[in-house]
C-alpha positions as semicolon CSV with decimal commas, in nm:
position;residue;x (nm);y (nm);z (nm)
1;M;2,972;10,723;15,831
2;S;2,982;10,657;15,455
3;S;2,981;10,302;15,312
4;V;3,283;10,169;15,137
5;A;3,092;10,175;14,809
6;D;3,019;10,540;14,855
7;L;3,387;10,614;14,921
8;V;3,502;10,428;14,614
9;E;3,266;10,560;14,356
10;P;3,448;10,600;14,022
11;G;3,496;10,981;14,058
12;H;3,685;10,925;14,387
13;L;3,929;10,663;14,277
14;A;4,163;10,899;14,101
15;H;4,223;11,067;14,436
16;Y;4,358;10,737;14,581
17;A;4,534;10,564;14,295
18;T;4,790;10,647;14,023
19;A;4,666;10,642;13,663
20;S;4,861;10,325;13,611
21;N;4,711;10,148;13,915
22;L;4,367;10,260;13,806
23;R;4,413;10,108;13,457
24;L;4,561;9,783;13,586
25;G;4,301;9,742;13,863
26;E;4,008;9,801;13,628
27;G;4,155;9,536;13,401
28;I;4,179;9,289;13,690
29;A;3,818;9,355;13,788
30;R;3,689;9,319;13,424
31;K;3,865;8,989;13,390
32;G;3,691;8,848;13,695
33;G;3,997;8,854;13,915
34;V;3,818;8,959;14,234
35;Q;3,656;8,708;14,465
36;L;3,463;8,879;14,745
37;L;3,524;8,716;15,086
38;E;3,329;8,970;15,297
39;F;3,094;9,231;15,159
40;G;2,937;9,477;15,404
41;P;2,872;9,845;15,412
42;L;3,178;9,928;15,624
43;V;3,419;9,642;15,521
44;V;3,492;9,481;15,188
45;K;3,752;9,204;15,192
46;A;3,844;9,012;14,872
47;R;4,096;8,777;14,722
48;V;4,246;8,924;14,406
49;S;4,419;8,712;14,141
50;D;4,629;8,859;13,865
51;G;4,888;8,578;13,834
52;E;4,941;8,591;14,206
53;R;4,680;8,587;14,486
54;R;4,656;8,883;14,713
55;T;4,417;8,965;14,994
56;T;4,276;9,310;15,002
57;E;4,057;9,491;15,248
58;L;3,879;9,829;15,217
59;R;3,724;9,982;15,529
60;S;3,514;10,286;15,595
61;T;3,637;10,474;15,901
62;P;3,538;10,803;16,063
63;Q;3,843;10,947;15,887
64;G;3,740;10,807;15,540
65;L;3,853;10,513;15,335
66;A;4,129;10,286;15,480
67;W;4,287;10,002;15,288
68;Q;4,533;9,717;15,323
69;C;4,673;9,476;15,062
70;T;4,922;9,188;15,103
71;C;5,116;9,309;14,798
72;S;5,286;9,589;14,985
73;K;5,398;9,698;15,333
74;R;5,333;10,062;15,220
75;P;5,013;10,169;15,392
76;D;4,976;10,473;15,165
77;L;4,977;10,270;14,841
78;F;4,628;10,227;14,686
79;C;4,756;9,951;14,461
80;K;4,596;9,792;14,152
81;H;4,446;9,517;14,378
82;C;4,274;9,797;14,587
83;V;4,142;9,942;14,269
84;A;4,010;9,609;14,152
85;V;3,823;9,548;14,481
86;A;3,695;9,911;14,474
87;V;3,550;9,863;14,122
88;V;3,370;9,535;14,219
89;A;3,246;9,700;14,546
90;W;3,098;9,991;14,359
91;E;2,940;9,760;14,096
92;E;2,793;9,519;14,360
93;A;2,658;9,787;14,596
94;P;2,337;9,859;14,401
95;A;2,265;9,487;14,376
96;S;2,313;9,433;14,744
97;R;2,089;9,731;14,826
98;A;1,815;9,590;14,602
99;K;1,834;9,259;14,778
100;G;1,804;9,433;15,116
101;L;2,150;9,338;15,232
């Protein structure tokens, strides 16, 4: 099974999110709005702050990437918070591999 980081590499994000959510989520990540709560190869959970606090989780499943965010009840919506967590997960993955995590 692929890791979350592999599933959210930058080239894949456009398949999940709208252009608007990509732009907004990247902005949240760049401003330091993502606090990782759990960071593993199959689950990444974070608190995302962009004026309001949201909890977002990305999971690797046999079917591919699964996600959940407290901003919406729509399970199909890969929101700006999901994008922000995905950006940070992708950026942190090489560092965690180098540390042997």
